[in-house]
N, CA, C and O atoms as a Maestro MAE file, in Angstrom:
{
 s_m_m2io_version
 :::
 2.0.0
}

f_m_ct {
 s_m_title
 :::
 protein
 m_atom[308] {
  # First column is atom index #
  i_m_mmod_type
  r_m_x_coord
  r_m_y_coord
  r_m_z_coord
  i_m_residue_number
  s_m_chain_name
  s_m_pdb_residue_name
  s_m_pdb_atom_name
  i_m_atomic_number
  :::
  1 25 16.105 -7.389 -0.129 1 A "UNK " " N  " 7
  2 3 15.826 -8.767 -0.460 1 A "UNK " " CA " 6
  3 2 16.861 -9.289 -1.451 1 A "UNK " " C  " 6
  4 15 17.395 -10.383 -1.270 1 A "UNK " " O  " 8
  5 25 17.144 -8.522 -2.486 2 A "UNK " " N  " 7
  6 3 18.087 -8.983 -3.489 2 A "UNK " " CA " 6
  7 2 19.534 -8.852 -3.034 2 A "UNK " " C  " 6
  8 15 20.426 -9.407 -3.677 2 A "UNK " " O  " 8
  9 25 19.788 -8.143 -1.957 3 A "UNK " " N  " 7
  10 3 21.150 -7.988 -1.472 3 A "UNK " " CA " 6
  11 2 21.747 -9.321 -1.031 3 A "UNK " " C  " 6
  12 15 22.949 -9.538 -1.190 3 A "UNK " " O  " 8
  13 25 20.946 -10.199 -0.493 4 A "UNK " " N  " 7
  14 3 21.463 -11.473 0.003 4 A "UNK " " CA " 6
  15 2 21.636 -12.505 -1.121 4 A "UNK " " C  " 6
  16 15 22.357 -13.486 -0.942 4 A "UNK " " O  " 8
  17 25 20.994 -12.301 -2.264 5 A "UNK " " N  " 7
  18 3 21.094 -13.267 -3.365 5 A "UNK " " CA " 6
  19 2 22.432 -13.121 -4.082 5 A "UNK " " C  " 6
  20 15 23.141 -14.109 -4.275 5 A "UNK " " O  " 8
  21 25 22.781 -11.910 -4.475 6 A "UNK " " N  " 7
  22 3 24.038 -11.688 -5.174 6 A "UNK " " CA " 6
  23 2 23.912 -11.948 -6.667 6 A "UNK " " C  " 6
  24 15 22.892 -12.453 -7.137 6 A "UNK " " O  " 8
  25 25 24.944 -11.604 -7.396 7 A "UNK " " N  " 7
  26 3 24.947 -11.739 -8.856 7 A "UNK " " CA " 6
  27 2 24.886 -13.204 -9.288 7 A "UNK " " C  " 6
  28 15 24.101 -13.524 -10.181 7 A "UNK " " O  " 8
  29 25 25.668 -14.105 -8.705 8 A "UNK " " N  " 7
  30 3 25.571 -15.511 -9.134 8 A "UNK " " CA " 6
  31 2 24.176 -16.099 -8.905 8 A "UNK " " C  " 6
  32 15 23.703 -16.906 -9.706 8 A "UNK " " O  " 8
  33 25 23.531 -15.706 -7.837 9 A "UNK " " N  " 7
  34 3 22.183 -16.198 -7.570 9 A "UNK " " CA " 6
  35 2 21.182 -15.709 -8.596 9 A "UNK " " C  " 6
  36 15 20.302 -16.458 -9.022 9 A "UNK " " O  " 8
  37 25 21.316 -14.441 -8.997 10 A "UNK " " N  " 7
  38 3 20.404 -13.892 -10.013 10 A "UNK " " CA " 6
  39 2 20.626 -14.593 -11.347 10 A "UNK " " C  " 6
  40 15 19.665 -14.916 -12.045 10 A "UNK " " O  " 8
  41 25 21.882 -14.830 -11.705 11 A "UNK " " N  " 7
  42 3 22.175 -15.540 -12.959 11 A "UNK " " CA " 6
  43 2 21.574 -16.936 -12.913 11 A "UNK " " C  " 6
  44 15 20.996 -17.396 -13.898 11 A "UNK " " O  " 8
  45 25 21.703 -17.607 -11.793 12 A "UNK " " N  " 7
  46 3 21.130 -18.946 -11.639 12 A "UNK " " CA " 6
  47 2 19.605 -18.915 -11.775 12 A "UNK " " C  " 6
  48 15 19.020 -19.795 -12.408 12 A "UNK " " O  " 8
  49 25 18.966 -17.909 -11.186 13 A "UNK " " N  " 7
  50 3 17.504 -17.793 -11.303 13 A "UNK " " CA " 6
  51 2 17.069 -17.539 -12.741 13 A "UNK " " C  " 6
  52 15 16.062 -18.093 -13.182 13 A "UNK " " O  " 8
  53 25 17.802 -16.716 -13.479 14 A "UNK " " N  " 7
  54 3 17.464 -16.442 -14.880 14 A "UNK " " CA " 6
  55 2 17.605 -17.710 -15.710 14 A "UNK " " C  " 6
  56 15 16.740 -18.006 -16.534 14 A "UNK " " O  " 8
  57 25 18.683 -18.464 -15.506 15 A "UNK " " N  " 7
  58 3 18.875 -19.721 -16.240 15 A "UNK " " CA " 6
  59 2 17.762 -20.708 -15.899 15 A "UNK " " C  " 6
  60 15 17.232 -21.378 -16.785 15 A "UNK " " O  " 8
  61 25 17.413 -20.797 -14.635 16 A "UNK " " N  " 7
  62 3 16.341 -21.689 -14.201 16 A "UNK " " CA " 6
  63 2 15.003 -21.291 -14.832 16 A "UNK " " C  " 6
  64 15 14.244 -22.154 -15.272 16 A "UNK " " O  " 8
  65 25 14.714 -19.988 -14.876 17 A "UNK " " N  " 7
  66 3 13.474 -19.510 -15.493 17 A "UNK " " CA " 6
  67 2 13.451 -19.824 -16.979 17 A "UNK " " C  " 6
  68 15 12.411 -20.211 -17.512 17 A "UNK " " O  " 8
  69 25 14.596 -19.661 -17.664 18 A "UNK " " N  " 7
  70 3 14.663 -20.001 -19.093 18 A "UNK " " CA " 6
  71 2 14.394 -21.482 -19.322 18 A "UNK " " C  " 6
  72 15 13.701 -21.854 -20.268 18 A "UNK " " O  " 8
  73 25 14.944 -22.325 -18.455 19 A "UNK " " N  " 7
  74 3 14.729 -23.761 -18.609 19 A "UNK " " CA " 6
  75 2 13.281 -24.159 -18.326 19 A "UNK " " C  " 6
  76 15 12.729 -25.019 -19.012 19 A "UNK " " O  " 8
  77 25 12.667 -23.538 -17.322 20 A "UNK " " N  " 7
  78 3 11.299 -23.906 -16.950 20 A "UNK " " CA " 6
  79 2 10.258 -23.385 -17.940 20 A "UNK " " C  " 6
  80 15 9.355 -24.118 -18.342 20 A "UNK " " O  " 8
  81 25 10.387 -22.126 -18.327 21 A "UNK " " N  " 7
  82 3 9.330 -21.496 -19.122 21 A "UNK " " CA " 6
  83 2 9.679 -21.340 -20.592 21 A "UNK " " C  " 6
  84 15 8.776 -21.187 -21.415 21 A "UNK " " O  " 8
  85 25 10.914 -21.372 -20.939 22 A "UNK " " N  " 7
  86 3 11.321 -21.205 -22.327 22 A "UNK " " CA " 6
  87 2 11.417 -19.733 -22.691 22 A "UNK " " C  " 6
  88 15 10.813 -18.886 -22.033 22 A "UNK " " O  " 8
  89 25 12.178 -19.426 -23.740 23 A "UNK " " N  " 7
  90 3 12.407 -18.030 -24.111 23 A "UNK " " CA " 6
  91 2 11.163 -17.329 -24.663 23 A "UNK " " C  " 6
  92 15 11.093 -16.100 -24.626 23 A "UNK " " O  " 8
  93 25 10.187 -18.072 -25.171 24 A "UNK " " N  " 7
  94 3 8.983 -17.452 -25.734 24 A "UNK " " CA " 6
  95 2 7.993 -17.025 -24.655 24 A "UNK " " C  " 6
  96 15 7.247 -16.064 -24.844 24 A "UNK " " O  " 8
  97 25 7.980 -17.721 -23.542 25 A "UNK " " N  " 7
  98 3 6.997 -17.463 -22.481 25 A "UNK " " CA " 6
  99 2 7.474 -16.388 -21.495 25 A "UNK " " C  " 6
  100 15 6.646 -15.755 -20.841 25 A "UNK " " O  " 8
  101 25 8.784 -16.170 -21.375 26 A "UNK " " N  " 7
  102 3 9.312 -15.220 -20.397 26 A "UNK " " CA " 6
  103 2 8.813 -13.786 -20.602 26 A "UNK " " C  " 6
  104 15 8.463 -13.144 -19.612 26 A "UNK " " O  " 8
  105 25 8.758 -13.244 -21.832 27 A "UNK " " N  " 7
  106 3 8.229 -11.876 -21.975 27 A "UNK " " CA " 6
  107 2 6.786 -11.742 -21.495 27 A "UNK " " C  " 6
  108 15 6.417 -10.728 -20.902 27 A "UNK " " O  " 8
  109 25 5.975 -12.763 -21.752 28 A "UNK " " N  " 7
  110 3 4.582 -12.733 -21.274 28 A "UNK " " CA " 6
  111 2 4.535 -12.708 -19.744 28 A "UNK " " C  " 6
  112 15 3.770 -11.945 -19.155 28 A "UNK " " O  " 8
  113 25 5.341 -13.530 -19.116 29 A "UNK " " N  " 7
  114 3 5.380 -13.573 -17.656 29 A "UNK " " CA " 6
  115 2 5.872 -12.243 -17.088 29 A "UNK " " C  " 6
  116 15 5.356 -11.763 -16.079 29 A "UNK " " O  " 8
  117 25 6.864 -11.657 -17.736 30 A "UNK " " N  " 7
  118 3 7.379 -10.355 -17.293 30 A "UNK " " CA " 6
  119 2 6.325 -9.272 -17.371 30 A "UNK " " C  " 6
  120 15 6.199 -8.454 -16.460 30 A "UNK " " O  " 8
  121 25 5.559 -9.263 -18.465 31 A "UNK " " N  " 7
  122 3 4.479 -8.273 -18.596 31 A "UNK " " CA " 6
  123 2 3.408 -8.490 -17.540 31 A "UNK " " C  " 6
  124 15 2.899 -7.526 -16.968 31 A "UNK " " O  " 8
  125 25 3.063 -9.738 -17.277 32 A "UNK " " N  " 7
  126 3 2.038 -10.030 -16.272 32 A "UNK " " CA " 6
  127 2 2.489 -9.580 -14.884 32 A "UNK " " C  " 6
  128 15 1.709 -9.003 -14.127 32 A "UNK " " O  " 8
  129 25 3.740 -9.845 -14.561 33 A "UNK " " N  " 7
  130 3 4.258 -9.418 -13.259 33 A "UNK " " CA " 6
  131 2 4.285 -7.895 -13.181 33 A "UNK " " C  " 6
  132 15 3.943 -7.317 -12.150 33 A "UNK " " O  " 8
  133 25 4.691 -7.247 -14.270 34 A "UNK " " N  " 7
  134 3 4.712 -5.781 -14.309 34 A "UNK " " CA " 6
  135 2 3.333 -5.182 -14.116 34 A "UNK " " C  " 6
  136 15 3.175 -4.220 -13.364 34 A "UNK " " O  " 8
  137 25 2.327 -5.740 -14.791 35 A "UNK " " N  " 7
  138 3 0.949 -5.254 -14.622 35 A "UNK " " CA " 6
  139 2 0.463 -5.450 -13.190 35 A "UNK " " C  " 6
  140 15 -0.211 -4.586 -12.629 35 A "UNK " " O  " 8
  141 25 0.809 -6.590 -12.608 36 A "UNK " " N  " 7
  142 3 0.392 -6.864 -11.238 36 A "UNK " " CA " 6
  143 2 0.981 -5.848 -10.271 36 A "UNK " " C  " 6
  144 15 0.277 -5.328 -9.406 36 A "UNK " " O  " 8
  145 25 2.285 -5.562 -10.419 37 A "UNK " " N  " 7
  146 3 2.919 -4.571 -9.551 37 A "UNK " " CA " 6
  147 2 2.325 -3.183 -9.766 37 A "UNK " " C  " 6
  148 15 2.152 -2.426 -8.811 37 A "UNK " " O  " 8
  149 25 2.012 -2.848 -11.024 38 A "UNK " " N  " 7
  150 3 1.433 -1.540 -11.329 38 A "UNK " " CA " 6
  151 2 0.065 -1.385 -10.667 38 A "UNK " " C  " 6
  152 15 -0.223 -0.350 -10.066 38 A "UNK " " O  " 8
  153 25 -0.780 -2.419 -10.779 39 A "UNK " " N  " 7
  154 3 -2.106 -2.364 -10.154 39 A "UNK " " CA " 6
  155 2 -1.997 -2.290 -8.633 39 A "UNK " " C  " 6
  156 15 -2.751 -1.560 -7.989 39 A "UNK " " O  " 8
  157 25 -1.069 -3.039 -8.065 40 A "UNK " " N  " 7
  158 3 -0.867 -3.000 -6.614 40 A "UNK " " CA " 6
  159 2 -0.436 -1.603 -6.175 40 A "UNK " " C  " 6
  160 15 -0.926 -1.076 -5.176 40 A "UNK " " O  " 8
  161 25 0.480 -1.014 -6.927 41 A "UNK " " N  " 7
  162 3 0.976 0.320 -6.598 41 A "UNK " " CA " 6
  163 2 -0.142 1.358 -6.683 41 A "UNK " " C  " 6
  164 15 -0.256 2.223 -5.814 41 A "UNK " " O  " 8
  165 25 -0.972 1.274 -7.735 42 A "UNK " " N  " 7
  166 3 -2.100 2.202 -7.873 42 A "UNK " " CA " 6
  167 2 -3.104 2.018 -6.745 42 A "UNK " " C  " 6
  168 15 -3.618 3.000 -6.210 42 A "UNK " " O  " 8
  169 25 -3.387 0.776 -6.379 43 A "UNK " " N  " 7
  170 3 -4.312 0.512 -5.277 43 A "UNK " " CA " 6
  171 2 -3.790 1.038 -3.957 43 A "UNK " " C  " 6
  172 15 -4.540 1.612 -3.167 43 A "UNK " " O  " 8
  173 25 -2.508 0.841 -3.719 44 A "UNK " " N  " 7
  174 3 -1.911 1.353 -2.482 44 A "UNK " " CA " 6
  175 2 -1.940 2.874 -2.461 44 A "UNK " " C  " 6
  176 15 -2.183 3.480 -1.417 44 A "UNK " " O  " 8
  177 25 -1.694 3.492 -3.613 45 A "UNK " " N  " 7
  178 3 -1.718 4.954 -3.698 45 A "UNK " " CA " 6
  179 2 -3.140 5.473 -3.437 45 A "UNK " " C  " 6
  180 15 -3.316 6.486 -2.760 45 A "UNK " " O  " 8
  181 25 -4.153 4.779 -3.974 46 A "UNK " " N  " 7
  182 3 -5.538 5.186 -3.727 46 A "UNK " " CA " 6
  183 2 -5.880 5.100 -2.248 46 A "UNK " " C  " 6
  184 15 -6.539 5.989 -1.709 46 A "UNK " " O  " 8
  185 25 -5.441 4.045 -1.598 47 A "UNK " " N  " 7
  186 3 -5.703 3.889 -0.168 47 A "UNK " " CA " 6
  187 2 -5.017 4.996 0.620 47 A "UNK " " C  " 6
  188 15 -5.606 5.570 1.537 47 A "UNK " " O  " 8
  189 25 -3.777 5.293 0.265 48 A "UNK " " N  " 7
  190 3 -3.033 6.344 0.963 48 A "UNK " " CA " 6
  191 2 -3.671 7.718 0.732 48 A "UNK " " C  " 6
  192 15 -3.676 8.555 1.634 48 A "UNK " " O  " 8
  193 25 -4.209 7.956 -0.471 49 A "UNK " " N  " 7
  194 3 -4.860 9.232 -0.761 49 A "UNK " " CA " 6
  195 2 -6.176 9.369 -0.006 49 A "UNK " " C  " 6
  196 15 -6.548 10.476 0.386 49 A "UNK " " O  " 8
  197 25 -6.888 8.260 0.206 50 A "UNK " " N  " 7
  198 3 -8.169 8.299 0.905 50 A "UNK " " CA " 6
  199 2 -8.011 8.525 2.401 50 A "UNK " " C  " 6
  200 15 -8.892 9.120 3.023 50 A "UNK " " O  " 8
  201 25 -6.931 8.075 2.986 51 A "UNK " " N  " 7
  202 3 -6.757 8.134 4.436 51 A "UNK " " CA " 6
  203 2 -6.802 9.554 5.000 51 A "UNK " " C  " 6
  204 15 -7.560 9.784 5.942 51 A "UNK " " O  " 8
  205 25 -6.031 10.527 4.481 52 A "UNK " " N  " 7
  206 3 -6.094 11.874 5.071 52 A "UNK " " CA " 6
  207 2 -7.466 12.515 4.920 52 A "UNK " " C  " 6
  208 15 -7.898 13.238 5.818 52 A "UNK " " O  " 8
  209 25 -8.158 12.279 3.826 53 A "UNK " " N  " 7
  210 3 -9.485 12.851 3.625 53 A "UNK " " CA " 6
  211 2 -10.452 12.315 4.670 53 A "UNK " " C  " 6
  212 15 -11.245 13.072 5.230 53 A "UNK " " O  " 8
  213 25 -10.392 11.031 4.933 54 A "UNK " " N  " 7
  214 3 -11.274 10.424 5.922 54 A "UNK " " CA " 6
  215 2 -10.980 10.987 7.306 54 A "UNK " " C  " 6
  216 15 -11.899 11.291 8.067 54 A "UNK " " O  " 8
  217 25 -9.720 11.122 7.624 55 A "UNK " " N  " 7
  218 3 -9.373 11.649 8.946 55 A "UNK " " CA " 6
  219 2 -9.851 13.076 9.113 55 A "UNK " " C  " 6
  220 15 -10.361 13.424 10.178 55 A "UNK " " O  " 8
  221 25 -9.705 13.918 8.094 56 A "UNK " " N  " 7
  222 3 -10.150 15.304 8.192 56 A "UNK " " CA " 6
  223 2 -11.656 15.367 8.370 56 A "UNK " " C  " 6
  224 15 -12.154 16.163 9.166 56 A "UNK " " O  " 8
  225 25 -12.387 14.534 7.634 57 A "UNK " " N  " 7
  226 3 -13.839 14.523 7.741 57 A "UNK " " CA " 6
  227 2 -14.260 14.116 9.145 57 A "UNK " " C  " 6
  228 15 -15.169 14.717 9.719 57 A "UNK " " O  " 8
  229 25 -13.611 13.106 9.699 58 A "UNK " " N  " 7
  230 3 -13.964 12.662 11.043 58 A "UNK " " CA " 6
  231 2 -13.683 13.746 12.071 58 A "UNK " " C  " 6
  232 15 -14.458 13.914 13.013 58 A "UNK " " O  " 8
  233 25 -12.602 14.477 11.913 59 A "UNK " " N  " 7
  234 3 -12.262 15.522 12.863 59 A "UNK " " CA " 6
  235 2 -13.240 16.678 12.765 59 A "UNK " " C  " 6
  236 15 -13.597 17.253 13.793 59 A "UNK " " O  " 8
  237 25 -13.684 17.039 11.583 60 A "UNK " " N  " 7
  238 3 -14.603 18.152 11.406 60 A "UNK " " CA " 6
  239 2 -15.989 17.775 11.913 60 A "UNK " " C  " 6
  240 15 -16.708 18.632 12.427 60 A "UNK " " O  " 8
  241 25 -16.373 16.527 11.782 61 A "UNK " " N  " 7
  242 3 -17.715 16.096 12.144 61 A "UNK " " CA " 6
  243 2 -17.935 16.036 13.655 61 A "UNK " " C  " 6
  244 15 -19.083 16.000 14.096 61 A "UNK " " O  " 8
  245 25 -16.879 16.025 14.455 62 A "UNK " " N  " 7
  246 3 -17.036 15.937 15.891 62 A "UNK " " CA " 6
  247 2 -17.499 17.283 16.442 62 A "UNK " " C  " 6
  248 15 -16.959 18.321 16.061 62 A "UNK " " O  " 8
  249 25 -18.495 17.282 17.335 63 A "UNK " " N  " 7
  250 3 -18.983 18.545 17.889 63 A "UNK " " CA " 6
  251 2 -17.967 19.179 18.836 63 A "UNK " " C  " 6
  252 15 -17.221 18.492 19.534 63 A "UNK " " O  " 8
  253 25 -17.964 20.479 18.837 64 A "UNK " " N  " 7
  254 3 -17.079 21.224 19.720 64 A "UNK " " CA " 6
  255 2 -17.914 21.748 20.885 64 A "UNK " " C  " 6
  256 15 -18.931 22.410 20.679 64 A "UNK " " O  " 8
  257 25 -17.479 21.449 22.113 65 A "UNK " " N  " 7
  258 3 -18.206 21.873 23.302 65 A "UNK " " CA " 6
  259 2 -17.375 22.945 23.991 65 A "UNK " " C  " 6
  260 15 -16.193 22.752 24.273 65 A "UNK " " O  " 8
  261 25 -18.006 24.058 24.251 66 A "UNK " " N  " 7
  262 3 -17.286 25.154 24.908 66 A "UNK " " CA " 6
  263 2 -17.126 24.874 26.400 66 A "UNK " " C  " 6
  264 15 -17.782 23.995 26.958 66 A "UNK " " O  " 8
  265 25 -16.265 25.622 27.011 67 A "UNK " " N  " 7
  266 3 -16.001 25.468 28.441 67 A "UNK " " CA " 6
  267 2 -17.257 25.766 29.262 67 A "UNK " " C  " 6
  268 15 -17.499 25.110 30.275 67 A "UNK " " O  " 8
  269 25 -18.052 26.739 28.839 68 A "UNK " " N  " 7
  270 3 -19.278 27.099 29.563 68 A "UNK " " CA " 6
  271 2 -20.298 25.971 29.504 68 A "UNK " " C  " 6
  272 15 -20.990 25.709 30.488 68 A "UNK " " O  " 8
  273 25 -20.398 25.303 28.363 69 A "UNK " " N  " 7
  274 3 -21.345 24.196 28.258 69 A "UNK " " CA " 6
  275 2 -20.936 23.039 29.173 69 A "UNK " " C  " 6
  276 15 -21.790 22.384 29.771 69 A "UNK " " O  " 8
  277 25 -19.656 22.797 29.278 70 A "UNK " " N  " 7
  278 3 -19.178 21.729 30.148 70 A "UNK " " CA " 6
  279 2 -19.504 22.066 31.594 70 A "UNK " " C  " 6
  280 15 -19.961 21.201 32.341 70 A "UNK " " O  " 8
  281 25 -19.276 23.301 31.996 71 A "UNK " " N  " 7
  282 3 -19.550 23.723 33.372 71 A "UNK " " CA " 6
  283 2 -21.043 23.618 33.691 71 A "UNK " " C  " 6
  284 15 -21.419 23.237 34.799 71 A "UNK " " O  " 8
  285 25 -21.894 23.960 32.710 72 A "UNK " " N  " 7
  286 3 -23.336 23.934 32.978 72 A "UNK " " CA " 6
  287 2 -23.885 22.508 33.038 72 A "UNK " " C  " 6
  288 15 -24.943 22.285 33.628 72 A "UNK " " O  " 8
  289 25 -23.195 21.551 32.446 73 A "UNK " " N  " 7
  290 3 -23.674 20.167 32.426 73 A "UNK " " CA " 6
  291 2 -23.126 19.323 33.580 73 A "UNK " " C  " 6
  292 15 -23.453 18.141 33.688 73 A "UNK " " O  " 8
  293 25 -22.311 19.907 34.425 74 A "UNK " " N  " 7
  294 3 -21.787 19.160 35.568 74 A "UNK " " CA " 6
  295 2 -22.874 18.904 36.601 74 A "UNK " " C  " 6
  296 15 -23.795 19.702 36.777 74 A "UNK " " O  " 8
  297 25 -22.742 17.788 37.265 75 A "UNK " " N  " 7
  298 3 -23.694 17.476 38.319 75 A "UNK " " CA " 6
  299 2 -23.445 18.338 39.549 75 A "UNK " " C  " 6
  300 15 -22.299 18.672 39.848 75 A "UNK " " O  " 8
  301 25 -24.496 18.697 40.256 76 A "UNK " " N  " 7
  302 3 -24.288 19.494 41.468 76 A "UNK " " CA " 6
  303 2 -23.559 18.674 42.509 76 A "UNK " " C  " 6
  304 15 -23.753 17.464 42.620 76 A "UNK " " O  " 8
  305 25 -22.727 19.343 43.258 77 A "UNK " " N  " 7
  306 3 -21.941 18.657 44.285 77 A "UNK " " CA " 6
  307 2 -22.617 18.657 45.610 77 A "UNK " " C  " 6
  308 15 -22.080 18.117 46.577 77 A "UNK " " O  " 8
  :::
 }
 m_bond[307] {
  # First column is bond index #
  i_m_from
  i_m_to
  i_m_order
  :::
  1 1 2 1
  2 2 3 1
  3 3 4 2
  4 3 5 1
  5 5 6 1
  6 6 7 1
  7 7 8 2
  8 7 9 1
  9 9 10 1
  10 10 11 1
  11 11 12 2
  12 11 13 1
  13 13 14 1
  14 14 15 1
  15 15 16 2
  16 15 17 1
  17 17 18 1
  18 18 19 1
  19 19 20 2
  20 19 21 1
  21 21 22 1
  22 22 23 1
  23 23 24 2
  24 23 25 1
  25 25 26 1
  26 26 27 1
  27 27 28 2
  28 27 29 1
  29 29 30 1
  30 30 31 1
  31 31 32 2
  32 31 33 1
  33 33 34 1
  34 34 35 1
  35 35 36 2
  36 35 37 1
  37 37 38 1
  38 38 39 1
  39 39 40 2
  40 39 41 1
  41 41 42 1
  42 42 43 1
  43 43 44 2
  44 43 45 1
  45 45 46 1
  46 46 47 1
  47 47 48 2
  48 47 49 1
  49 49 50 1
  50 50 51 1
  51 51 52 2
  52 51 53 1
  53 53 54 1
  54 54 55 1
  55 55 56 2
  56 55 57 1
  57 57 58 1
  58 58 59 1
  59 59 60 2
  60 59 61 1
  61 61 62 1
  62 62 63 1
  63 63 64 2
  64 63 65 1
  65 65 66 1
  66 66 67 1
  67 67 68 2
  68 67 69 1
  69 69 70 1
  70 70 71 1
  71 71 72 2
  72 71 73 1
  73 73 74 1
  74 74 75 1
  75 75 76 2
  76 75 77 1
  77 77 78 1
  78 78 79 1
  79 79 80 2
  80 79 81 1
  81 81 82 1
  82 82 83 1
  83 83 84 2
  84 83 85 1
  85 85 86 1
  86 86 87 1
  87 87 88 2
  88 87 89 1
  89 89 90 1
  90 90 91 1
  91 91 92 2
  92 91 93 1
  93 93 94 1
  94 94 95 1
  95 95 96 2
  96 95 97 1
  97 97 98 1
  98 98 99 1
  99 99 100 2
  100 99 101 1
  101 101 102 1
  102 102 103 1
  103 103 104 2
  104 103 105 1
  105 105 106 1
  106 106 107 1
  107 107 108 2
  108 107 109 1
  109 109 110 1
  110 110 111 1
  111 111 112 2
  112 111 113 1
  113 113 114 1
  114 114 115 1
  115 115 116 2
  116 115 117 1
  117 117 118 1
  118 118 119 1
  119 119 120 2
  120 119 121 1
  121 121 122 1
  122 122 123 1
  123 123 124 2
  124 123 125 1
  125 125 126 1
  126 126 127 1
  127 127 128 2
  128 127 129 1
  129 129 130 1
  130 130 131 1
  131 131 132 2
  132 131 133 1
  133 133 134 1
  134 134 135 1
  135 135 136 2
  136 135 137 1
  137 137 138 1
  138 138 139 1
  139 139 140 2
  140 139 141 1
  141 141 142 1
  142 142 143 1
  143 143 144 2
  144 143 145 1
  145 145 146 1
  146 146 147 1
  147 147 148 2
  148 147 149 1
  149 149 150 1
  150 150 151 1
  151 151 152 2
  152 151 153 1
  153 153 154 1
  154 154 155 1
  155 155 156 2
  156 155 157 1
  157 157 158 1
  158 158 159 1
  159 159 160 2
  160 159 161 1
  161 161 162 1
  162 162 163 1
  163 163 164 2
  164 163 165 1
  165 165 166 1
  166 166 167 1
  167 167 168 2
  168 167 169 1
  169 169 170 1
  170 170 171 1
  171 171 172 2
  172 171 173 1
  173 173 174 1
  174 174 175 1
  175 175 176 2
  176 175 177 1
  177 177 178 1
  178 178 179 1
  179 179 180 2
  180 179 181 1
  181 181 182 1
  182 182 183 1
  183 183 184 2
  184 183 185 1
  185 185 186 1
  186 186 187 1
  187 187 188 2
  188 187 189 1
  189 189 190 1
  190 190 191 1
  191 191 192 2
  192 191 193 1
  193 193 194 1
  194 194 195 1
  195 195 196 2
  196 195 197 1
  197 197 198 1
  198 198 199 1
  199 199 200 2
  200 199 201 1
  201 201 202 1
  202 202 203 1
  203 203 204 2
  204 203 205 1
  205 205 206 1
  206 206 207 1
  207 207 208 2
  208 207 209 1
  209 209 210 1
  210 210 211 1
  211 211 212 2
  212 211 213 1
  213 213 214 1
  214 214 215 1
  215 215 216 2
  216 215 217 1
  217 217 218 1
  218 218 219 1
  219 219 220 2
  220 219 221 1
  221 221 222 1
  222 222 223 1
  223 223 224 2
  224 223 225 1
  225 225 226 1
  226 226 227 1
  227 227 228 2
  228 227 229 1
  229 229 230 1
  230 230 231 1
  231 231 232 2
  232 231 233 1
  233 233 234 1
  234 234 235 1
  235 235 236 2
  236 235 237 1
  237 237 238 1
  238 238 239 1
  239 239 240 2
  240 239 241 1
  241 241 242 1
  242 242 243 1
  243 243 244 2
  244 243 245 1
  245 245 246 1
  246 246 247 1
  247 247 248 2
  248 247 249 1
  249 249 250 1
  250 250 251 1
  251 251 252 2
  252 251 253 1
  253 253 254 1
  254 254 255 1
  255 255 256 2
  256 255 257 1
  257 257 258 1
  258 258 259 1
  259 259 260 2
  260 259 261 1
  261 261 262 1
  262 262 263 1
  263 263 264 2
  264 263 265 1
  265 265 266 1
  266 266 267 1
  267 267 268 2
  268 267 269 1
  269 269 270 1
  270 270 271 1
  271 271 272 2
  272 271 273 1
  273 273 274 1
  274 274 275 1
  275 275 276 2
  276 275 277 1
  277 277 278 1
  278 278 279 1
  279 279 280 2
  280 279 281 1
  281 281 282 1
  282 282 283 1
  283 283 284 2
  284 283 285 1
  285 285 286 1
  286 286 287 1
  287 287 288 2
  288 287 289 1
  289 289 290 1
  290 290 291 1
  291 291 292 2
  292 291 293 1
  293 293 294 1
  294 294 295 1
  295 295 296 2
  296 295 297 1
  297 297 298 1
  298 298 299 1
  299 299 300 2
  300 299 301 1
  301 301 302 1
  302 302 303 1
  303 303 304 2
  304 303 305 1
  305 305 306 1
  306 306 307 1
  307 307 308 2
  :::
 }
}
């Protein structure tokens, strides 16, 4: 994403942010954005950690039918 902006674009964005929010408000905004990314990352990690456990549980919970049981449950021809 930042590859297409380039250094002059980033400098322009920083100057624009300074003009809009002022030098006193920028650290607060930076901390808020940092906290938001941190919470998002933790939430995504929790979801990723839950997925393999759920899949293993679902696989174990399925009944296993032997070949003999399948043969005995077939309809007569």
